[in-house]
C-alpha positions in Angstrom: -31.9 -26.5 -8.0 -33.0 -23.5 -10.0 -30.3 -20.9 -10.6 -31.1 -17.2 -11.0 -29.9 -15.3 -14.0 -27.0 -13.8 -12.1 -25.6 -17.2 -11.2 -26.1 -18.4 -14.8 -24.2 -15.4 -16.2 -21.3 -15.9 -13.7 -21.2 -19.6 -14.6 -21.1 -18.8 -18.4 -18.2 -16.3 -17.7 -16.2 -18.9 -15.8 -16.7 -21.6 -18.3 -15.5 -19.2 -21.0 -12.5 -17.7 -19.3 -11.5 -20.9 -17.5 -10.9 -23.1 -20.5 -9.2 -20.3 -22.3 -6.8 -19.8 -19.4 -6.1 -23.6 -19.3 -5.5 -23.6 -23.0 -3.0 -20.7 -22.7 -1.3 -22.5 -19.8 -1.1 -25.7 -21.9 0.4 -23.9 -24.9 3.0 -22.1 -22.8 3.9 -25.4 -21.2 4.2 -27.1 -24.6 6.3 -24.2 -26.0 8.6 -24.3 -23.0 9.3 -28.0 -23.4 9.4 -28.1 -27.2 11.5 -25.0 -27.8 14.1 -25.8 -25.2 13.0 -23.0 -22.8 13.5 -25.3 -19.8 11.0 -23.4 -17.8 12.4 -20.0 -18.6 9.4 -18.9 -20.8 7.0 -19.8 -17.9 9.3 -18.1 -15.4 9.5 -14.9 -17.6 5.7 -14.9 -17.8 5.3 -15.3 -14.1 7.6 -12.3 -13.7 5.4 -10.2 -16.0 2.3 -11.3 -14.1 4.0 -10.4 -10.8 4.8 -6.9 -12.0 1.2 -6.4 -13.2 0.0 -7.7 -9.8 2.3 -5.2 -8.0 1.0 -2.3 -10.1 -2.6 -3.3 -9.3 -1.8 -3.6 -5.6 -0.3 -0.1 -5.6 -3.2 1.3 -7.6 -5.7 -0.2 -5.2 -3.8 1.1 -2.2 -3.6 4.6 -3.6 -7.3 4.7 -4.7 -8.3 4.6 -1.0 -5.6 7.1 0.0 -3.4 4.5 1.8 0.4 5.2 1.7 2.7 2.8 0.0 6.4 3.1 -0.9 5.7 2.6 -4.6 9.2 3.2 -6.1 11.1 0.9 -3.7 8.4 -1.8 -4.1 8.5 -1.8 -7.9 12.3 -1.7 -7.9 12.4 -4.7 -5.6 10.0 -6.5 -7.8 12.1 -5.9 -10.9 15.3 -7.1 -9.1 13.6 -10.3 -8.0 11.7 -11.1 -11.2 14.7 -10.5 -13.5 16.7 -13.0 -11.5 13.9 -15.5 -11.5 14.4 -17.2 -14.9 18.0 -18.1 -14.1 18.7 -21.8 -13.7 18.5 -23.3 -10.2 18.8 -26.9 -9.0 16.5 -27.7 -6.1 19.3 -29.9 -4.6 21.8 -27.0 -4.7 20.4 -25.3 -1.6 18.0 -22.6 -0.4 19.4 -19.7 -2.5 15.9 -18.3 -3.5 14.9 -18.0 0.2 18.1 -16.2 1.2 17.8 -14.0 -1.8 14.2 -13.1 -1.0 15.1 -12.3 2.6 18.0 -10.1 1.6 15.9 -8.1 -1.0 13.1 -7.8 1.6 15.5 -6.3 4.1 16.8 -3.8 1.5 13.2 -3.0 0.6 12.4 -2.1 4.2 15.5 0.1 4.5 14.8 1.7 1.1 11.2 2.3 2.0 12.2 4.1 5.2 14.7 6.2 3.4 12.0 7.0 0.7 9.8 8.1 3.6 12.3 10.8 4.8 10.8 13.3 2.3 9.0 16.2 3.9 5.8 15.1 2.1 6.0 11.5 3.2 7.6 11.3 6.6 4.3 11.5 8.6 3.1 8.2 7.1 6.5 6.7 6.3 6.0 3.6 8.6 2.6 2.8 7.0 4.1 3.2 3.5 7.0 0.8 4.4 4.6 -1.7 5.9 2.4 -1.7 2.8 5.4 -2.2 0.6 6.6 -5.1 2.6 3.0 -6.6 2.5 3.0 -6.3 -1.3 6.5 -8.0 -1.4 5.5 -10.9 0.8 2.1 -11.3 -0.8 2.9 -11.0 -4.5 6.7 -10.9 -5.2 7.8 -13.8 -3.0 5.4 -16.5 -4.2 5.7 -15.5 -7.8 9.5 -15.6 -7.5 9.4 -19.1 -5.9 7.1 -20.1 -8.8 9.7 -18.8 -11.2 12.4 -20.9 -9.5 10.1 -24.0 -9.5 9.5 -23.5 -13.3 13.3 -23.6 -14.1 13.9 -26.5 -11.6 10.9 -28.7 -12.5 8.3 -27.3 -15.0 5.9 -30.3 -14.5 5.9 -29.5 -10.7 4.8 -25.9 -11.4 2.0 -27.1 -13.7 1.0 -29.6 -11.0 0.6 -26.9 -8.4 -1.3 -24.6 -10.8 -3.8 -27.3 -11.9 -4.4 -28.6 -8.4 -4.9 -25.0 -7.1 -7.2 -23.9 -10.0 -9.1 -27.2 -9.9 -9.8 -26.7 -6.2 -11.1 -23.2 -7.0 -13.4 -24.6 -9.7 -14.6 -27.4 -7.3 -15.5 -24.8 -4.7 -17.5 -22.7 -7.1 -19.5 -25.6 -8.6 -20.3 -27.3 -5.2 -20.9 -24.0 -3.5 -23.2 -22.8 -6.2 -25.1 -26.1 -6.4 -25.6 -27.0 -2.7 -24.0 -24.3 -0.6 -26.2 -23.1 2.2 -23.9 -22.5 5.3 -21.7 -19.4 5.1 -18.0 -19.9 5.8 -16.8 -16.4 6.8 -19.7 -14.1 5.7 -18.2 -10.9 7.1 -15.1 -11.3 4.9 -16.4 -13.2 1.8 -20.2 -13.5 1.7 -20.2 -15.9 -1.3 -18.1 -18.7 0.2 -19.8 -21.6 1.9 -18.7 -24.5 4.0 -20.0 -26.9 1.3 -17.9 -25.0 -1.3 -14.8 -25.3 1.1 -15.3 -29.1 1.3 -15.8 -29.4 -2.4 -12.6 -27.5 -3.0 -10.6 -29.7 -0.7 -12.0 -32.9 -2.2 -11.4 -31.7 -5.8 -7.8 -30.7 -5.1 -7.0 -34.0 -3.4 -8.5 -36.0 -6.2 -6.6 -34.0 -8.8 -3.3 -34.3 -6.8 -3.7 -38.1 -7.1 -4.8 -38.2 -10.7 -2.2 -35.8 -12.0 0.8 -37.2 -10.2 1.6 -39.9 -12.8 1.3 -37.7 -15.9 3.3 -34.9 -14.4 6.0 -37.1 -12.8 5.2 -36.3 -9.2 6.5 -39.0 -6.9 4.8 -40.1 -3.7 2.5 -42.5 -1.9 -1.3 -42.2 -2.3 -1.5 -40.6 1.2 1.4 -38.4 0.5 -0.2 -37.1 -2.7 -3.5 -36.5 -0.9 -1.7 -34.6 1.8 0.1 -32.5 -0.9 -3.3 -31.7 -2.5 -4.7 -30.7 0.9 -1.7 -28.4 1.6 -1.9 -26.7 -1.8 -5.7 -26.3 -1.4 -5.6 -24.8 2.1 -2.9 -22.4 1.0 -5.0 -21.4 -2.0 -8.2 -20.9 0.0 -6.4 -18.9 2.7 -4.8 -16.8 0.0 -8.2 -16.2 -1.5 -9.7 -15.2 1.8 -6.7 -12.9 2.4 -7.4 -11.2 -0.9 -11.0 -10.7 0.2 -9.8 -9.3 3.5 -7.6 -6.8 1.6 -10.4 -5.8 -0.7 -12.6 -5.2 2.3 -10.0 -3.0 3.8 -9.7 -1.0 0.6 -13.5 -0.9 0.0 -13.3 -2.4 -3.5 -15.2 -5.3 -5.1 -12.5 -6.5 -7.5 -8.8 -6.2 -7.1 -8.3 -6.4 -10.9 -10.3 -5.6 -14.1 -8.1 -7.5 -16.5 -10.4 -10.5 -16.7 -14.2 -10.7 -16.1 
C-alpha cells in the first residue's frame, strides 16, 4: 500500500517521539528502583504531568469561552498530587478512593462558593461541572497511578506499556489496512481495523510482559487484563476527541508533536 507524504511524515514523527518517550520511561523506572525511590520518583512525575494536564484543560476550556472554576480545580489537584507519593499498601484498604471522593465533594462545594461572585454567578453551575469533569478525567486517574507506583512500580509500567502498545498497534494497523471508519463524526482517523489491531496488540503485550514485570495470572486472565486496559485506553482516547470537538480544537496540547 502506497502512503502519501502526510502519512509518512506522521509515521516519522511517531517513530521519533515514541522511542524517546519509552527511553525516558525506562530511565525513570531504573532510577526509581536503583536509587531507592520505591516508586516515589514516578509518582512525583505523574503529579507534575497531572498539573500540566489540568492547566491545559483549563486553557482549552477558556479559549472557547466556556466557564470553569479554575482556582478550586487547581487547588484540588495540588492537594491530591502532593499526597500521591506517600506510601500505600494495596492490602491496607481503599484509602485512595475515599480520599478522592472526599476531595471531589469539597471541590464541588468550593466551586459553587467560588461562583457566588457577581461576575460568575450566572454560569456558576457550568463552571462547577467543568471543574468536576477535569477532576474526574485528569486528577483521579493520575492519582491512582501515583498510588500504584508506590505500591507496585512494575504494575504501573505494565499498565503504561500495554496501554501505549495498543495505541501503536492501532496506528500501524489502521494506517496500513484501515478502510472502515469506527466513529467518523467524533474521530475521523480511527478505523475498525485499527481498533482490532489495538486490542490484539494490547492482549499480546499483556501476556508477554507479565513474566518480566512480575504480573501474576493465568493466560486467559492476562488476556482479559490486556483487553480491559485497552478498552479503557480507547474509550479515553475517544472521550478526548469528543472534548476537542466540543471545544473546536484539533489538539489538546502542543507540548509534543
